[in-house]
C-alpha positions as CSV (number, residue, x, y, z in Angstrom):
1,M,39.4,98.2,219.1
2,D,36.4,96.8,221.0
3,A,32.9,96.1,219.7
4,F,31.6,99.5,220.7
5,G,34.4,101.4,218.8
6,A,33.8,99.2,215.8
7,L,30.1,99.9,215.9
8,A,30.6,103.6,216.1
9,D,31.1,103.9,212.3
10,P,27.9,103.7,210.1
11,T,29.7,101.9,207.3
12,R,30.7,99.1,209.7
13,R,27.3,99.0,211.0
14,E,25.9,98.5,207.5
15,L,28.5,95.8,206.8
16,L,27.2,93.9,209.8
17,D,23.6,94.3,208.7
18,L,24.5,92.8,205.4
19,L,26.4,90.0,207.0
20,S,23.5,89.2,209.3
21,R,21.6,88.1,206.2
22,G,24.4,85.6,205.2
23,E,28.0,85.1,204.2
24,R,29.5,87.4,201.5
25,T,32.7,87.8,199.7
26,A,34.8,91.0,200.0
27,G,33.8,91.9,196.4
28,E,30.1,91.5,197.2
29,L,30.5,93.7,200.2
30,G,32.5,96.2,198.2
31,S,29.8,96.5,195.5
32,V,27.4,97.8,198.1
33,F,29.7,100.7,198.9
34,P,30.8,102.2,195.6
35,S,32.0,105.3,197.2
36,V,34.4,103.4,199.6
37,S,37.7,102.4,198.1
38,Q,38.9,98.8,198.2
39,P,41.6,99.7,200.8
40,G,39.0,101.6,202.8
41,L,36.7,98.5,202.8
42,S,39.5,96.3,203.8
43,R,40.3,98.5,206.8
44,H,36.6,98.5,207.9
45,L,36.6,94.7,207.6
46,R,39.9,94.4,209.5
47,V,38.4,96.5,212.4
48,L,35.3,94.3,212.5
49,R,37.5,91.2,212.5
50,E,39.8,92.6,215.3
51,A,36.7,93.5,217.3
52,G,35.5,89.9,217.1
53,L,32.4,90.9,215.1
54,V,33.2,89.1,211.9
55,R,35.3,86.1,210.7
56,A,36.9,85.6,207.4
57,R,37.8,82.4,205.7
58,R,39.6,81.7,202.4
59,Q,37.8,79.9,199.6
60,S,39.8,79.6,196.5
61,R,40.9,83.2,195.6
62,H,38.1,84.8,197.7
63,R,37.7,85.9,201.3
64,I,34.3,84.9,202.6
65,Y,33.1,87.1,205.6
66,S,30.4,86.1,208.1
67,L,28.9,87.5,211.3
68,R,30.2,86.3,214.6
69,S,27.1,86.8,216.8
70,E,29.1,86.1,220.0
71,G,31.1,89.2,219.2
72,L,28.0,91.2,219.9
73,A,27.7,89.8,223.5
74,P,29.3,92.7,225.2
75,V,26.9,95.1,223.4
76,D,23.9,92.9,224.3
77,F,24.9,92.8,227.9
78,W,25.2,96.6,228.0
79,I,21.9,97.2,226.3
80,S,20.2,94.6,228.6
81,K,20.6,97.0,231.5
82,Y,18.3,99.5,229.7
83,R,15.6,97.0,228.5
84,G,13.6,97.3,231.6
85,F,13.5,101.1,231.2
86,W,12.3,100.9,227.6
87,E,9.6,98.3,228.5
88,T,8.3,100.5,231.2
89,E,8.3,103.6,228.8
90,L,6.6,101.6,226.0
91,D,4.0,100.3,228.4
92,A,3.3,103.8,229.6
93,L,3.0,105.0,225.9
94,E,0.6,102.1,225.2
95,S,-1.6,103.1,228.1
96,F,-1.6,106.7,227.0
97,L,-2.5,105.8,223.4
98,D,-5.2,103.4,224.6
99,A,-6.7,106.3,226.8
100,Q,-6.5,108.7,223.9
101,G,-8.3,106.2,221.6
102,R,-11.0,105.7,224.1
103,A,-11.4,109.5,224.6
104,G,-11.5,110.0,220.8
105,A,-14.2,107.4,220.4
106,R,-16.4,109.4,222.8
107,R,-16.0,112.8,221.0
108,P,-19.1,113.7,219.2
109,T,-18.8,114.5,215.5
110,R,-20.2,117.6,214.0
111,R,-23.3,117.3,211.8
112,G,-22.9,117.7,208.2
113,T,-19.3,116.7,208.1
114,R,-18.1,113.6,206.3
115,D,-15.3,111.2,207.3
116,R,-12.4,111.7,204.9
């Protein structure tokens, strides 16, 4: 499975979010998902490993998982094609909101009303 397929599942995305904050053992990751069985969590972690998004290392009796940021490169590359679009859209929104703010500042207030 590729990175896009691995990221399609919300549990796997949440696992990546947790690992973006630092390494965790499988047990620590499992405690965040009480409704996911241990075999289910193992399958999610295996998919993430096979997609190149996480790595696992043994430390004593534990498996320590960490994020492989280079595994997200294909996703970043794909998203980069749309960054220009979003920047243009956000610039247009900012201009619109600025214009609305200026228009609102010129509106007269009714006498006898209080700001709430």
